[in-house]
N, C-alpha and C positions, 0 to 999 in steps of 0.2 A: 569346262569353263565357257561361259557365253562369250559372244563377240565383244560386247561392251565391257564385260569383266576383264577380258584379255587386254583390251586397249588401255585399261586403267591399272594394269599390273605394275608392280614396282620392280626395279632392278635388284640384283643381289645386294644384300646388306641393308635392305630396307629403304635405300635412297632412290628417288625417282630420277631416271635418265632423261625425262621429257623436257623439252623446251616449253611446250604448251600442255596444260592439263585442264580438261573440262570435265566437271563431275556433277551429274544430276542437274544440269542447267535447265532452268525454267524461265520463260518470258511470256507474260500475258498482257493483252490489251483488253481491259474490261473482262467480259466473259469469254473472250477468245484466247485460246492458248496457242501461241505461235511456235513455241519451242517447249517440248514436254519431256523434261528429265533426261536429257541426252548426256552421254559421257564418251569421251575419247581423249587420246593424247597423241602428241607428235614429237618425235625425236629430232635432234640435229641432223641435217642432211636428208631428211625424209620429205617426200611430196605426198601429202595426204589429201585425197579427194572427197569432197562432200557433193554427192551426185543426187539430184532430185529435180522435179519439175518446178516451174515458177509457183511461188506460194508455199513451197515445202518447209520454209524456215531457214534457208541457207543465209540470206542476207541479214536476217535478224541475229543469227548466231554470230556472224562476223562482226556485226555492230556491237554486240555485248562484249566480245573478246577485245575489240578495239576501244572499249570504254565509252562508246558513243551512246549506248543504252545501258541502263541498270538492270541487272537480272532480278527476277522475282523469286528466285530460289536457286540453290546449288552454288557452285563456285567456278571461277576461272583463275588460273595461275600461269604466269609467264616467267620462266626462269626463277621460280620461287616467290615471285611478287604477286600478291592477290589483287585482281583487277578492281575489286570494290574498294579495298582499303588503301591501295597504293597505286592509284591510277596514273600518276605522273611518271613513276618508274616504269610501268608497263608501256606507256606511250613512247618512251625512249627506246624500248626494245623491239617495237613492232614497226613494220612498214605496211601501210594500207593502200591498196590499189582498188578503188571502188568501182562498182558496175557503171556508174555514170562518170563521164569525163570530169575530173576534178582539176581543171586548169583555168587560167585566165587567158581567154582566147584573144584578147587585144594585146597581150604581151608576146615577146619572142620566146622561143624555147629556152634560151639562156636566161632571160629575165624571170621566167617561171621558176627555173631551178634555183636561181639566186634567192628568190622569195622563199621558197620552201626550205632551202638550206638554212636561211636565217631563222626560220621557225624551229629548226632542229638545233640551233646554236652554232652553226657553222659560218665562218666569216673569212675574208681575206684569201691568202694563197691556198690554205687547205680546202676551202670551199671551191675555188676555181679548179684546183686539181681534181677534186671529186666530181665536179660537173663534167669535166673532160672525160673522166673514167666512165661515168654512167651513160653519157652520150655515145661513147664508143661501144659500150655493152649493148645498147638498144639500136645501134646503127643509125644515129641521127647527127653525127658530127658535122656533116656538110650542111645541115639545116639549122644549126644551133642559133644563128643570128639573123635568120629570115625575119622580116618585120613583125609579122603577127601569126599566131598559131591558127587563127581562123582559116588560113590558106592551106593548112595541112590536110592530108587525106585522113579518113577515119582510122586507118591502120597506123599512121604516124602519130596521131593523137593518143592512141592506145599505148604505143611504145613510149611516148613522152610521159604518159601517166605512170607507167611502170618505172621509168627513170626517176621520177619524183619520189616514189616510194622506196628507192634504193639508196638515196643520198647519204643517209646516216648509217649505212651498213647494218640493217636490222638483223636481230637473231631470228625473228619470226616474220615472215612475209605473208600477208593476207591478200589473196587474189580473188575478187568477186566477179565471176564471169568475164575475165579479162580479154576474151577474143570476140565478144559479140560485135558483129558488123564489120569485122576486119577482112582485108583481102588475104588470099592464101599465102603470099610472100610474107606479110607482116605476121600472120599466124605462125608460120614456121619459125620466124625469127624469135617471136615471143616464146615458143616451145624450147628453142635452143637456149635462150636466156635462163628460163626457169630450171631446166635440167642442169645447166652449168652452176647456177647459184646453189643448188642443193648438193651436187656431187663434188664440186670444186671448193666452194666456200663454206659448206656445212650449214647453210641456211635451212631452217625448218619452214616448210611452205604448206599453207592451207589453201586449197584450190577448189572453188565452187564452180559447178557447171551443170548443165542439163544435156551436154553432148557426151554420149558414151564413148565416142572415138577418142576424145580428149582424155577422159578418165582412164581408159585402157592403155593409151600410149604414154601418158605422163606419170601416173600415180603409182607409188609403191603399195599403198593401201587405199581402199575406198570404203566410205560409209554411205549406204543408200538411205536417204532421208525422205520421208513422206508424211505429210500432215503433222510436221513438227516432231516426229519420232524417228530414231534410227532403226531401220528395219533389219539391217544386217551390216556387219563391218568385218573386213578381212583383207588379206593380200589379194590382188587382182586374180592371179591364177587359181587361188582357192575358191574365190567367188564363182569364177567361170566353171570350175569343176562341179559346182552344184547343179548345173544345167544338164539334164539327162539327154543323152543321144544327140540326134541331128534334127534341126528344125527346118521345115519346108513351109513356104508360103505358096499356096496354089489358088489360082483364079479360074472359076468356071465360066464358060461362054454363056451358059444359061443356068437359071436356078434349078436346083435339084433337091427336093425335100429329103430324099433317102440317102444322099451322098454322105452326110456327116455320120449317121448311124452306121452305115456300112464300113466306112473307113475305120471307125473306132473298134470294129470287131476283127480287123485284119491282124495277122500275126506281127508282133514287134512294135505296133503302134501304142504309145503310152498316153497320148494326149491329142485332142483336136478341139480347136476353138474357132468360132466364127469371127471374122474381121470384116472390113468394109465390103459392102455389096455382096457379090457372090464369092468372096474370098474366105480362105480357111488357113489357119496355122496348124500344122501337123508336126508332132514330135515322135520320132521313131528311134529304136535302139541303134540302128546304123543306117547309113545312106542306102545300101542295097535294099534292105527291108522296106524302108520308107517309099522308095520309088516303086517297088513291086506292089505295095499296098495301094498307092494312088492309081497306078495304071490298071490294076485289076478291078478296082471299084469303078473307074471311068468306063471301062469296057462293059462291066455288068449293068450299069445304069444308062449306057449310051449317052454319056455327056462328054463334051469337048473341053480339054484343059486349055484355057486361053493364055495362061501364064503359070510358070513354075520357077521358083527361086529356092536355092539351097543355101542356108546360112550357117556359119559356124556359131557356136554359142557366144553370146555377148551380154553385156551388162543390161542392155535394154530389154532383152528377153527375160533376164533374171528379174528385173524390176516389174515387168508385166506379170511374171509368175507369182511374185511375192505380194503384189498390191492389187492385181486384177485390172490395171490400167496402164496406158502408155505414158512414157516420160513427157511427151509433149501434147497431151490431151487438151 
């Protein structure tokens, strides 16, 4: 079974256990296909990562799921409600935290949350109680009634953005690059919030990012997307297991035409590719063989190694291997 087939499989008895089901989703802008027949599903309590570079189709996918855009083909279902035919029911079930800050900067944090709560049909004491809860979740209780959000740091605005998406206790939370431009403390707080929402509250979470560290640290499963297509999709450990051996990044002090060909012939070396300047990425079966190959070749051709880095397999290396380009090209 392929990765995409696996993600759209049904639970026992023929019923789907997924909160979100995306099947064959297509979105075109004229002759340009932004999303090309992608399929995946997300279960309750699962953090699902959509990992890819800018322009890969991540935001378009989230916009279709959130009913902000209409699909050109395929289907989106949230808890059994079709996004095309029953958009109002879908909107009640999802919380959207967009890539751009979606706040009224001349309002206080509290006034922002009152406004968004009203849009969700929340009023009076239940709304006030829920505002207090979400402010506590994101660590902004002490800043709730400061005059204007304009004075907030980037990280505080991101956390308030998240609070607004949580007001109505959504079954599905859509997070589009939620940590762009935030400080480390706010980033860690956001990570803690996301993990708690999934594991403690059972919220299904779709998390888009181009940061491999985030995808590896947070997500139960990851779909790598490029050019509007899902290249591979699986649990993070299984994706990392696809990377052979150990990867080395080596920088030569001077250019050597023969270096690449000689390293490729060394025992245990499975791959060598040129990177920036006089740099190379080398994959070997194990660390000892890789180091021996590099040192032997450097001695043979009398070149100096100006830099050497040994990296454990990660999703960025997998993306490079599958697509031939870096995540942040």
